[in-house]
C-alpha positions in Angstrom: -19.5 2.7 12.3 -21.7 -0.1 15.2 -20.3 -3.9 15.1 -23.4 -4.4 12.8 -22.9 -2.8 9.9 -20.6 -4.6 7.5 -17.9 -2.9 5.3 -17.0 -4.1 2.5 -13.3 -3.5 1.3 -13.5 -4.8 -2.4 -16.0 -1.6 -3.1 -13.0 0.9 -1.9 -11.2 2.3 -4.6 -8.1 2.2 -2.5 -8.1 -1.3 -2.2 -8.6 -2.3 -5.5 -5.6 -0.1 -6.7 -3.3 -1.2 -4.1 -4.1 -4.7 -5.3 -3.1 -4.1 -8.8 -0.1 -1.8 -7.4 1.3 -4.8 -5.7 1.2 -6.7 -8.6 3.0 -4.5 -10.6 5.3 -4.3 -8.0 5.6 -8.6 -7.9 6.4 -7.9 -12.0 9.2 -5.4 -11.0 11.0 -7.6 -8.2 11.2 -10.4 -10.7 13.7 -8.7 -12.4 16.0 -8.3 -9.5 18.9 -9.6 -9.2 18.7 -13.0 -7.6 20.8 -12.4 -4.3 17.8 -9.5 -3.5 15.4 -12.2 -3.5 15.7 -12.4 -0.1 16.5 -9.0 0.7 15.4 -5.5 -0.8 12.4 -7.8 -3.3 11.5 -9.7 -0.1 11.2 -6.0 1.9 9.0 -4.3 -1.2 6.5 -6.9 -1.7 5.8 -7.0 1.7 5.4 -3.7 2.0 3.3 -3.5 -1.1 1.5 -6.6 0.3 0.4 -4.7 3.4 -0.9 -1.7 2.0 -4.4 -3.4 0.7 -4.1 -6.2 3.5 -4.6 -3.7 6.6 -7.5 -1.9 4.3 -9.2 -5.4 4.4 -8.4 -6.2 8.0 -9.3 -2.7 9.2 -12.4 -2.9 7.3 -13.5 -5.6 9.9 -12.9 -3.7 13.3 -16.4 -2.5 14.9 -15.5 1.1 15.6 -14.1 3.8 12.9 -11.3 4.5 15.1 -10.2 1.1 14.9 -10.2 1.0 11.2 -8.5 4.4 11.0 -5.7 3.0 13.0 -5.0 -0.1 10.3 -5.6 2.7 7.7 -2.3 4.1 9.5 -0.4 1.0 9.5 -1.7 1.3 5.3 -0.2 4.7 4.8 2.9 3.5 6.6 3.1 0.5 4.3 2.9 3.1 1.2 5.6 4.9 2.4 8.0 2.1 3.3 7.1 1.1 -0.4 8.4 4.3 -1.6 11.6 4.7 0.7 12.2 0.8 -1.3 11.6 2.0 -4.8 14.0 4.9 -4.1 16.8 2.7 -3.5 16.1 0.2 -5.6 16.7 2.8 -8.1 19.9 4.0 -6.6 21.3 0.8 -7.1 20.0 0.6 -10.6 17.6 -2.0 -10.3 15.0 0.4 -11.5 15.6 3.0 -14.5 14.6 6.7 -13.8 11.0 6.2 -15.9 9.9 3.0 -14.3 10.8 4.6 -10.5 8.7 7.6 -11.8 5.9 5.9 -13.2 5.9 4.0 -10.2 6.2 6.6 -7.6 3.3 8.4 -9.2 1.0 5.6 -9.1 2.3 5.1 -5.4 1.5 8.8 -4.5 -1.9 8.9 -5.7 -2.7 5.8 -3.6 -0.9 7.4 -0.4 -3.3 10.6 -1.2 -6.6 8.1 -1.3 -5.5 6.5 2.0 -4.8 10.0 3.4 -8.5 11.0 2.2 -10.1 8.0 3.7 -8.2 8.2 7.1 -9.6 11.8 7.5 -13.5 10.9 6.3 -13.4 7.8 8.6 -12.1 9.7 11.8 -14.5 12.7 10.9 -17.3 10.3 10.8 -19.2 9.7 13.6 
């Protein structure tokens, strides 16, 4: 993709889904203990915001290779969120049902990002 072709990240379903997901995670972290606000909550919020933010930032890059690098970072952030949700469940901050629902949605986002990376890397 050449520099004069603009990508509109707002049109990507994966970006829309990851923004919506971030809002859910913020609601979840609001219910966590106050002493976690600078710990696990902060880490979880930063990682979940990074998913959509890197999709948006990467869309402004002039080449598909550069865009794919930002999508890689986005996918890494999604895996980071998965780990932090597991820790949240293990320490009792979220219950099994909430965890399972959040993971199901997150796995869908991870699959979308992975497919998008493959598509971008295979597009001349």
